[in-house]
C-alpha positions, -999 to 999 in steps of 0.1 A, spaced: 52 19 -617 53 54 -601 87 72 -603 100 91 -573 116 125 -580 145 129 -556 160 161 -540 189 168 -563 225 176 -554 230 209 -572 266 213 -561 294 189 -551 291 199 -514 253 201 -512 239 179 -485 205 195 -480 185 224 -494 152 243 -493 124 235 -517 118 272 -524 90 269 -549 71 243 -570 66 253 -606 41 224 -612 11 211 -593 -4 177 -588 -21 165 -620 3 185 -643 20 167 -672 57 172 -674 83 162 -700 121 156 -696 137 190 -694 107 209 -680 113 231 -650 94 217 -621 109 234 -590 132 261 -576 158 247 -551 176 270 -527 211 258 -517 234 275 -492 245 299 -519 220 302 -547 184 295 -559 185 272 -589 159 258 -612 154 220 -612 145 202 -644 125 169 -647 145 139 -659 115 117 -667 81 124 -682 47 117 -668 20 132 -646 27 147 -612 8 122 -590 17 136 -556 39 163 -541 56 149 -510 75 180 -498 57 213 -496 73 244 -510 92 264 -484 104 232 -466 139 237 -453 166 211 -446 155 186 -472 182 160 -475 197 152 -509 181 121 -525 149 125 -504 118 118 -525 100 151 -531 73 141 -555 60 111 -574 56 109 -612 29 87 -628 31 70 -662 3 66 -686 -25 45 -672 -14 49 -636 -34 68 -610 -27 83 -575 -40 50 -561 -9 33 -575 14 54 -554 7 33 -523 32 39 -496 54 63 -517 49 92 -493 64 72 -465 97 71 -484 101 108 -479 115 101 -445 144 78 -452 161 86 -420 131 74 -400 129 42 -420 166 34 -414 161 42 -377 136 14 -374 163 -11 -385 191 1 -363 194 20 -330 209 54 -324 201 90 -332 201 86 -370 165 97 -373 173 132 -361 167 158 -388 198 177 -377 232 176 -395 242 148 -370 219 125 -389 247 120 -414 272 108 -388 280 71 -387 258 47 -368 272 23 -342 269 -6 -366 261 -10 -403 240 -38 -418 265 -43 -446 291 -53 -420 269 -75 -399 257 -97 -428 289 -98 -448 273 -82 -478 292 -57 -501 296 -21 -489 285 4 -515 306 35 -516 318 59 -543 355 57 -553 361 92 -538 344 82 -505 367 51 -503 398 72 -509 389 98 -483 381 70 -458 414 54 -464 432 87 -459 413 94 -427 417 58 -414 380 52 -413 362 18 -415 335 21 -442 316 -7 -425 309 17 -396 296 46 -417 260 50 -427 255 61 -463 231 89 -473 232 82 -510 208 62 -531 201 28 -515 224 36 -486 255 43 -508 283 60 -489 292 93 -505 319 120 -499 298 139 -474 293 108 -452 330 102 -449 340 138 -444 315 142 -415 326 109 -399 351 110 -370 376 82 -364 365 77 -328 329 76 -338 335 52 -367 357 27 -349 341 -5 -336 330 -2 -299 356 -14 -274 354 -20 -237 379 8 -230 363 33 -254 343 51 -226 371 73 -214 380 84 -249 343 92 -257 342 114 -226 368 138 -240 347 155 -266 319 159 -240 343 175 -215 353 200 -242 317 209 -252 314 240 -229 341 257 -250 316 261 -278 297 286 -257 262 287 -241 233 271 -259 206 291 -278 182 286 -249 207 297 -224 215 329 -243 177 336 -247 172 333 -210 199 359 -204 177 385 -222 143 376 -207 123 408 -203 142 426 -230 127 432 -265 144 414 -293 137 399 -327 148 363 -333 162 359 -368 163 324 -381 195 314 -399 192 305 -435 214 280 -453 239 307 -464 244 321 -429 248 286 -415 274 277 -441 293 310 -435 293 304 -398 305 268 -401 332 275 -427 347 306 -412 347 291 -377 365 261 -391 389 283 -410 398 305 -380 403 274 -358 422 252 -382 441 275 -406 473 289 -391 469 325 -401 496 352 -402 493 387 -415 514 410 -437 507 447 -441 518 473 -466 508 509 -476 504 514 -513 505 548 -530 477 551 -556 483 585 -572 499 570 -604 471 544 -606 444 570 -602 458 592 -629 463 563 -653 428 550 -645 413 584 -654 431 585 -687 420 550 -696 383 557 -687 383 587 -710 394 565 -739 369 538 -729 339 560 -727 328 551 -762 328 514 -753 307 519 -722 335 506 -700 345 523 -667 374 507 -648 373 507 -610 403 506 -587 391 471 -578 397 460 -614 433 471 -611 437 452 -578 423 420 -594 448 423 -622 477 432 -599 470 401 -577 467 378 -607 500 390 -622 517 388 -588 506 351 -585 523 345 -618 555 362 -608 556 344 -575 543 310 -586 550 292 -553 523 313 -537 497 304 -563 487 273 -544 459 257 -523 459 234 -493 446 199 -501 448 182 -467 479 160 -472 494 179 -501 497 213 -517 483 220 -552 503 245 -572 480 262 -597 491 272 -632 465 299 -639 456 329 -617 420 322 -607 411 351 -583 380 352 -561 364 385 -551 341 388 -521 308 403 -530 284 414 -502 248 404 -506 218 406 -483 223 381 -455 259 370 -465 284 371 -493 296 353 -524 332 349 -537 328 346 -575 359 335 -592 375 352 -622 393 324 -640 426 332 -659 426 367 -645 463 371 -655 453 366 -692 424 390 -694 425 427 -701 414 452 -675 382 460 -695 374 422 -698 379 418 -660 357 448 -653 329 436 -675 330 401 -661 332 413 -625 302 435 -629 282 405 -644 293 381 -616 285 407 -589 250 414 -603 242 377 -605 257 371 -571 233 396 -555 204 379 -574 217 345 -561 219 333 -597 255 321 -598 262 285 -608 284 265 -584 314 265 -608 313 303 -608 319 307 -570 339 275 -562 377 271 -567 403 298 -571 436 300 -553 435 336 -539 408 360 -528 403 398 -525 380 415 -499 376 452 -505 360 473 -478 376 505 -488 344 516 -505 328 515 -471 354 539 -456 373 512 -438 410 521 -435 423 486 -428 412 452 -415 422 415 -414 403 390 -435 399 353 -428 414 329 -453 388 310 -472 399 273 -475 414 259 -496 428 292 -507 463 300 -492 458 338 -490 433 367 -491 440 404 -496 421 428 -473 419 462 -491 412 494 -472 403 529 -485 426 552 -503 431 583 -482 452 614 -484 482 611 -461 515 630 -455 545 610 -468 583 615 -469 594 617 -505 626 602 -519 643 635 -515 634 637 -479 607 664 -484 572 660 -470 544 655 -496 508 644 -497 498 611 -514 467 589 -517 476 558 -497 458 525 -495 464 501 -466 463 464 -475 467 433 -453 476 399 -467 462 370 -446 482 338 -453 478 301 -446 512 293 -431 509 256 -442 512 267 -478 531 301 -477 559 310 -454 567 345 -442 594 354 -469 572 340 -497 542 359 -485 563 391 -483 575 385 -519 539 381 -531 527 413 -513 556 432 -527 548 421 -562 511 433 -557 524 466 -544 548 471 -574 520 463 -599 496 488 -583 522 516 -580 534 511 -616 501 503 -633 514 507 -669 536 476 -663 504 455 -660 496 462 -697 530 452 -709 
């Protein structure tokens, strides 16, 4: 019988994506492992391989379609002897939300992200049948105090997955009660705090020329994650000035010796190494926030913000403390290039315990960065500029000074610990030869 090709989950957090391009057309024969489509997630465009073999009988989702939910049928594959007439009602299955809406009331058929929120009642609970959920979804539900029977699954055959549980709210998942109306009114009363709607904003500028730019998946994700981070992460900030003259001299000497190998070290390479070693010397700061616990990391996996058109990536350099400056430089250049081409794999930009955001190359003297959960800290790096300083002997001198700001999650790192980490970073950068010891 015809086989449905489903929208794949190309990363652990992917809930929907854009079918950017079909690499096959109806009537083409494909084998397992053949590239059949390019899928755009919130971070990258990735190639999608066929799992089964057969003939592409019908393409259900046109290329360029946005917001295609994971596990939505996107095409139908025919086996030998089958024809397009055998597909029957397969195209109708490309709207699973609409099909489920026919069986139960509520706004579940909406194509917006709210479609993943729990329905008022679940068929599994009403008929006493087994509730299908992944082990991780069950654990998260238990931690959040959610009733799985009240959550609608978006996985295969209605299976409840991690995303369903994370998007569910206790008050929405609880069984309806007679006195639930006042509690339900509270979120509605707080709604105006989110600001005016898109239509209201547009009306403010009636008669003025403007261009409306549609948000892509990356920009939506950046907006959601950083809004959540700024609202939920208790930030505090630590600032230091770092003298770079010794580092710049040392860098120049190393680059002369590395010319034959085609390696040119940047100041950012030294900053990565300095942060990685500082996390090792202050191990309590090498940690991430995990909801109800803190995970203390052993290795120094440092993420570095890379600006790309329409957003940014934070590729992670794993085991940065163990790598040489030249290895870090080569790896960083490769990651940055593939980030700008949106060719990074999910494991290359997820994880890490600490991040660096360097705007000094754009002439910014200093700024405050937003912590990127689950990281516990991010170092905002400004430009190195010539400034007058008072030397140890009390005499005035001129030095190249770089201002840095350490943004910290207070749930993981307290003030004294953050200060110790920043001092270790400063010491490494002002005494660069120590980083090679």
